[in-house]
C-alpha positions in Angstrom: 3.3 -17.4 -26.0 4.0 -14.2 -24.2 7.1 -13.9 -22.0 6.0 -14.2 -18.3 7.6 -12.2 -15.5 6.8 -13.3 -11.9 6.8 -10.6 -9.2 7.0 -11.5 -5.6 7.1 -8.1 -3.8 3.9 -6.1 -3.5 0.6 -6.1 -1.6 -3.0 -6.8 -2.7 -5.6 -4.9 -0.6 -8.9 -6.6 -0.8 -11.6 -4.0 -0.3 -15.4 -4.2 -0.3 -17.2 -2.7 -3.2 -15.8 -4.2 -6.4 -17.9 -3.2 -9.5 -20.1 -6.0 -10.9 -19.7 -6.5 -14.7 -22.8 -4.8 -15.7 -23.7 -1.2 -16.7 -25.9 1.2 -14.7 -27.7 3.9 -16.5 -26.6 7.4 -15.7 -28.4 10.5 -16.8 -26.4 12.7 -19.2 -24.1 14.8 -17.0 -24.7 18.0 -19.0 -21.4 19.7 -18.0 -17.8 18.6 -18.7 -14.6 20.2 -17.5 -10.9 19.8 -18.4 -8.6 20.4 -15.4 -5.1 21.5 -16.5 -3.6 20.0 -13.3 -4.5 16.5 -14.6 -1.9 17.0 -17.3 1.3 17.2 -15.3 4.2 19.3 -16.6 2.3 21.7 -18.9 1.8 25.5 -18.7 -1.8 26.0 -19.9 -2.8 28.9 -22.2 -6.6 29.1 -22.6 -7.7 29.6 -26.3 -11.4 30.0 -25.7 -13.6 32.6 -24.1 -16.7 32.2 -21.9 -19.9 31.9 -23.9 -17.9 30.7 -26.9 -19.3 27.6 -28.7 -16.8 24.8 -29.2 -17.0 21.5 -31.2 -16.2 18.1 -29.8 -12.5 17.8 -30.5 -12.0 21.6 -30.5 -9.1 23.0 -28.4 -9.8 24.5 -25.0 -6.2 25.2 -24.1 -2.7 24.6 -25.3 0.7 24.2 -23.7 2.6 27.5 -23.8 6.0 25.7 -24.2 4.6 23.5 -27.0 1.7 25.3 -28.8 1.2 22.3 -31.0 0.1 20.3 -27.9 -3.7 20.8 -27.7 -6.2 19.8 -25.0 -9.6 19.4 -26.6 -13.2 19.5 -25.5 -14.8 16.0 -25.0 -18.2 17.5 -26.1 -19.6 20.3 -28.2 -21.3 23.1 -26.4 -20.9 26.5 -24.8 -17.9 27.3 -22.5 -19.7 28.4 -19.3 -16.7 29.2 -17.2 -13.0 29.5 -17.1 -12.2 29.2 -13.4 -9.0 30.7 -12.1 -7.3 30.6 -8.8 -4.4 32.4 -7.1 -2.1 34.3 -9.6 -4.7 33.6 -12.3 -3.9 29.9 -12.4 -6.4 28.0 -14.6 -8.3 25.6 -12.4 -10.8 24.2 -14.9 -12.6 25.0 -18.1 -16.3 24.0 -18.1 -18.4 23.2 -21.2 -22.2 22.8 -21.1 -23.0 20.0 -23.6 -25.3 20.9 -26.5 -28.4 18.7 -27.1 -27.0 17.8 -30.6 -23.3 17.0 -30.7 -21.1 18.6 -33.4 -17.7 17.1 -34.1 -14.5 18.4 -35.5 -13.9 16.2 -38.6 -10.3 15.0 -38.7 -10.9 12.4 -41.4 -10.6 8.6 -41.3 -7.0 7.4 -41.9 -5.5 4.0 -42.7 -2.8 3.7 -40.1 -0.9 1.2 -42.2 -0.4 3.8 -44.8 1.1 6.4 -42.4 4.6 6.9 -41.0 5.5 7.8 -37.5 5.5 11.6 -38.1 2.1 11.5 -39.8 0.7 9.6 -36.8 2.2 12.1 -34.3 0.8 15.0 -36.3 -2.7 13.5 -36.4 -2.6 12.9 -32.6 -1.4 16.4 -31.9 -4.1 17.9 -34.2 -6.9 16.0 -32.5 -5.6 16.4 -28.9 -5.0 12.7 -28.4 -1.2 13.3 -27.8 -2.2 14.8 -24.4 -2.8 11.3 -23.1 0.8 10.2 -23.7 3.2 10.6 -20.7 6.9 10.3 -20.6 9.6 8.9 -18.3 11.7 10.5 -16.9 9.7 13.0 -14.8 6.2 11.4 -15.4 4.9 14.4 -17.3 2.9 14.9 -20.5 5.3 13.8 -23.3 7.4 16.3 -25.2 6.3 16.0 -28.8 9.7 17.0 -30.1 11.4 14.0 -28.5 11.8 10.6 -30.0 11.3 7.8 -27.4 13.2 4.5 -27.4 9.9 2.7 -26.7 6.2 3.1 -25.8 4.7 1.1 -23.0 1.0 0.2 -22.5 -0.3 -1.6 -19.4 -3.5 -3.4 -20.2 -4.4 -4.2 -16.6 -4.7 -2.4 -13.3 -3.8 -4.2 -10.0 -4.9 -1.4 -7.6 -7.7 -1.9 -5.1 -11.1 -2.3 -6.8 -9.6 -1.6 -10.1 -11.7 -1.9 -13.3 -11.4 -5.0 -15.4 -10.0 -3.9 -18.8 -11.1 -7.1 -20.5 -14.7 -6.0 -19.7 -14.0 -2.5 -20.9 -12.4 -3.9 -24.1 -15.6 -5.7 -25.2 -16.8 -4.2 -28.5 -13.7 -2.0 -28.8 -11.2 -4.7 -30.0 -10.8 -3.1 -33.5 -10.2 0.3 -32.1 -7.7 -1.0 -29.5 -5.7 -2.8 -32.3 -5.8 0.4 -34.5 -4.5 2.4 -31.5 -1.6 -0.1 -31.0 -0.8 0.0 -34.7 -0.6 3.8 -34.5 1.7 3.8 -31.5 4.0 1.1 -33.2 4.5 3.5 -36.0 6.1 6.1 -33.7 8.3 3.7 -31.6 8.7 0.0 -30.6 5.6 -0.7 -28.5 5.4 -3.0 -25.5 2.0 -4.3 -24.3 1.9 -5.7 -20.8 -0.9 -8.0 -19.8 -1.9 -10.1 -16.7 -1.5 -13.8 -16.8 -5.2 -14.0 -15.9 -6.3 -12.1 -19.0 -7.4 -14.4 -21.9 -9.0 -11.9 -24.4 -7.6 -12.6 -27.9 -7.3 -8.8 -28.5 -4.7 -8.8 -25.7 -2.9 -12.1 -26.0 -2.8 -12.0 -29.8 -2.3 -8.3 -30.3 -0.3 -7.4 -33.4 2.7 -5.1 -34.0 3.6 -5.1 -30.3 5.8 -7.1 -27.9 3.6 -8.8 -25.3 4.8 -9.5 -21.8 2.6 -11.2 -19.1 3.0 -10.3 -15.5 2.1 -12.5 -12.5 2.1 -11.1 -9.0 0.5 -8.7 -6.5 -0.1 -5.0 -6.8 1.7 -2.9 -8.2 2.3 -5.4 -11.0 -0.1 -3.4 -13.2 1.9 -0.2 -12.8 3.6 0.7 -16.1 6.7 1.9 -14.2 7.2 -1.6 -12.6 6.8 -3.1 -16.1 9.3 -0.7 -17.7 11.8 -1.6 -14.9 11.6 -5.3 -15.7 11.5 -5.0 -19.5 13.7 -2.1 -20.5 14.8 0.2 -17.7 15.2 3.9 -18.3 18.7 5.4 -17.9 19.9 9.0 -18.0 19.5 10.4 -21.5 16.7 8.0 -22.6 13.0 8.7 -22.9 10.1 6.3 -23.0 6.4 7.1 -23.4 3.5 5.5 -21.6 -0.2 5.6 -22.3 -3.2 4.0 -20.6 -5.1 1.2 -22.3 -8.4 3.3 -22.5 -6.5 6.1 -24.2 -5.2 3.6 -26.8 -8.9 3.0 -27.6 -9.4 6.8 -28.0 -6.6 6.8 -30.6 -8.1 3.9 -32.5 -11.5 5.7 -32.6 -9.8 8.8 -34.0 -8.3 6.9 -36.9 -11.3 4.6 -37.6 -14.0 7.3 -37.4 -12.1 10.6 -37.9 -13.7 12.0 -34.7 -12.7 12.5 -31.1 -14.7 10.2 -28.8 -13.3 10.2 -25.2 -16.0 7.9 -23.8 -14.6 5.6 -21.0 -16.2 2.6 -19.2 -15.8 3.8 -15.6 -16.0 1.5 -12.6 -18.0 3.0 -9.7 -16.6 1.2 -6.7 -16.2 1.4 -2.9 -17.8 0.2 0.3 -20.2 3.2 0.4 -21.6 2.6 -3.1 -24.9 0.9 -3.0 -24.7 -0.9 -6.3 -21.0 -0.9 -7.6 -21.1 -1.3 -11.4 -19.8 0.3 -14.6 -21.1 3.3 -16.4 -20.1 5.1 -19.6 -18.7 8.6 -19.1 -16.7 11.0 -21.2 -13.5 12.5 -19.9 -14.3 15.4 -17.5 -17.9 14.5 -16.9 -19.8 16.0 -14.0 -20.2 13.3 -11.4 -23.4 14.5 -9.6 -25.7 12.0 -11.4 -23.3 9.1 -10.9 -23.4 9.4 -7.1 -27.0 10.6 -6.7 -29.0 7.9 -4.9 -26.2 5.4 -5.2 -24.2 6.1 -2.0 -24.7 5.6 1.7 -26.4 8.5 3.4 -26.0 9.9 7.0 -22.2 9.9 7.2 -19.3 11.8 5.8 -17.9 10.2 2.7 -14.6 10.5 0.7 -15.2 10.7 -3.0 -12.2 9.8 -5.1 -11.6 10.1 -8.9 -9.3 7.1 -9.3 -8.4 4.4 -6.7 -7.8 4.7 -3.0 -4.0 4.7 -3.3 -3.3 7.2 -6.1 -6.7 8.8 -6.8 -7.6 12.5 -6.4 -10.2 13.7 -3.8 -13.2 15.3 -5.5 -16.5 16.7 -4.5 -19.6 14.6 -5.2 -20.4 17.3 -7.8 -16.9 17.3 -9.1 -15.5 16.1 -12.5 -14.0 12.8 -13.7 -10.2 13.0 -14.0 -8.8 13.0 -17.5 -6.8 9.7 -16.9 -9.3 8.0 -14.5 -11.4 4.9 -15.3 -12.5 4.4 -11.7 -14.5 6.3 -9.1 -14.3 5.2 -5.4 -16.4 6.2 -2.4 -15.2 5.2 1.1 -16.0 6.5 4.6 -14.2 9.7 5.7 -13.8 8.1 9.2 -14.2 11.4 11.1 -17.1 10.0 13.1 -15.2 7.1 14.5 -13.8 7.2 18.0 -12.1 3.9 19.1 -11.5 3.0 22.7 -7.8 2.0 23.2 -7.1 2.6 19.5 -4.7 0.2 17.9 -4.2 -1.8 21.1 -7.7 -3.4 20.7 -7.6 -6.9 19.1 -9.8 -7.0 16.1 -10.8 -9.1 13.1 -12.4 -6.5 10.9 -9.5 -4.2 10.0 -6.7 -4.7 7.6 -3.1 -4.9 8.8 0.1 -5.3 6.8 2.2 -6.6 9.7 -0.3 -8.8 11.6 -1.0 -6.2 14.2 -4.7 -7.4 14.2 -6.0 -10.9 14.2 -7.7 -10.3 10.8 -4.8 -12.0 9.0 -6.1 -15.3 10.4 -9.2 -15.0 8.2 -7.1 -15.5 5.0 -6.8 -13.4 1.8 -10.4 -13.5 0.7 -11.9 -11.3 3.4 -13.1 -8.0 2.1 -12.3 -4.9 4.2 -13.9 -1.5 4.7 -11.2 1.1 5.1 -11.8 4.8 5.7 -9.7 7.8 4.9 -8.1 8.3 8.3 -4.3 8.3 8.5 -4.4 6.9 12.1 -1.4 8.8 13.5 0.7 11.8 12.8 3.8 12.1 10.7 7.1 10.9 12.3 10.2 12.2 10.7 11.9 8.8 10.3 11.7 6.3 7.5 11.8 2.8 8.7 14.3 0.5 7.0 13.0 -2.3 4.7 9.4 -1.3 5.2 9.1 0.1 1.6 11.3 -2.6 0.1 8.8 -5.4 0.9 6.1 -3.8 -1.4 8.4 -2.3 -4.0 9.1 -4.7 -6.9 11.6 -2.5 -8.8 15.4 -2.8 -8.9 15.6 0.4 -6.8 16.2 1.1 -3.1 13.0 3.2 -2.3 14.0 4.4 1.2 17.3 5.7 0.0 15.8 7.4 -3.0 13.1 9.1 -0.9 15.8 10.3 1.6 17.9 11.7 -1.3 14.9 13.6 -2.6 14.2 15.1 0.8 17.9 16.1 1.0 17.8 17.6 -2.5 20.8 15.6 -3.5 20.4 15.4 -7.3 23.5 13.3 -8.0 22.3 10.7 -5.5 18.7 10.8 -6.9 20.1 10.1 -10.3 22.3 7.2 -9.1 19.3 5.7 -7.2 17.0 5.6 -10.3 14.7 8.6 -10.1 14.5 8.7 -13.9 12.5 5.4 -13.9 9.8 6.2 -11.3 6.5 8.1 -10.9 4.7 9.0 -7.7 2.2 6.1 -8.3 5.0 3.6 -8.0 5.4 4.6 -4.3 1.7 4.4 -3.4 2.1 1.2 -1.5 5.1 2.5 0.2 3.0 5.4 1.5 0.2 2.9 2.5 2.5 0.7 4.7 4.7 3.6 6.0 4.5 3.5 9.8 6.0 7.1 9.8 3.0 8.4 7.9 5.2 10.1 5.3 3.5 11.5 2.2 5.9 9.6 -0.1 4.0 10.3 -3.4 4.1 14.0 -2.7 7.8 13.9 -2.0 8.6 11.9 -5.2 6.5 14.4 -7.3 8.5 17.3 -5.7 11.7 15.5 -6.5 10.8 14.9 -10.1 9.8 18.5 -10.5 13.0 19.7 -8.9 15.1 17.5 -11.2 13.2 18.6 -14.3 13.7 22.3 -13.4 17.4 21.6 -12.8 17.8 19.9 -16.2 16.0 22.6 -18.0 
């Protein structure tokens, strides 16, 4: 029986547009792109040229500081563009998929016969190490470091999040192989929800299983680390998404790189919310075509509404995302008397509207409006009500704004990532961009420590 941790702080936001557990057919996207900005903390060096043919699993760019850290193509085909921005910053590398796929052959391996170094070498060679992040700093893991532990969260509690148990069907063997590989490198913790019953999760081998019960952000790996084995100065832990664990299992079981995800297409403006199978970096045009509301401005998000990235309808799937969300932009709405109007159809955290009388099962349609300008004051206890970590979030954010590194360290910045503050940003009556501030603080601390 897994140890159960009950969380009381947090907030579930019940939105309209949850994906039904069925697959929709999507025409082959044709184009795929890796975006270096998805891989926080690296300095990309492109190793391919335009019109060059690459294999699936072949490197597109590497990290200048750690050349052994490769970022590989999800498909075989021709590199159609290497797009650069200001000061020649690499924005993305686009590959046009070939009709017949060619794979780099890395060879099948028996994980049980390997040691930790051999596993790490295999992951680096095939580009799978790029999906491992580290705390502190919430950046791509340093391959020269040895973590005290590796954490995997097998559930997502964010609004309209995909059901990992559904995504796991048919991939149980690959998932266990991935866990076996991780456990060779460090002690591995698997966090599950008390609602999950799949044997591949509740009876996973070679890992320490912990069940979490509570509202969002219970599924955030940072919250789980804080309750299982907090990070202190001088320690490093690695984190990896559950879908990426399947990628690792496929690598060892087949000898090939296969970065196919089961992606939930969600949101109030999606006509038929469902799942589809997409490779990392897939062009999204065919996913949205004919399946979204027409006649109004829409916000397309790779990820969820709290932490996702705004993309164009013809943009690309984020490297770490298993969810796509479409909501109204809201720029066509003009409300008489604004927030003063009593209403039953809008969500409110603090009972400003009468909608709270309708219970927790009501589904809401939220748009992308901020509904107010930034006020340079952070309200006391507002963040704390939705922040289930043993940290004072308001004081930490203020320390980051002040640039007080000693205070940031004392208040627990080594444990956190921007996503841990997503709900703080959502409930903030001062409209402060908390996630951006935390990211800037982590980058400042990392530069100082370097």
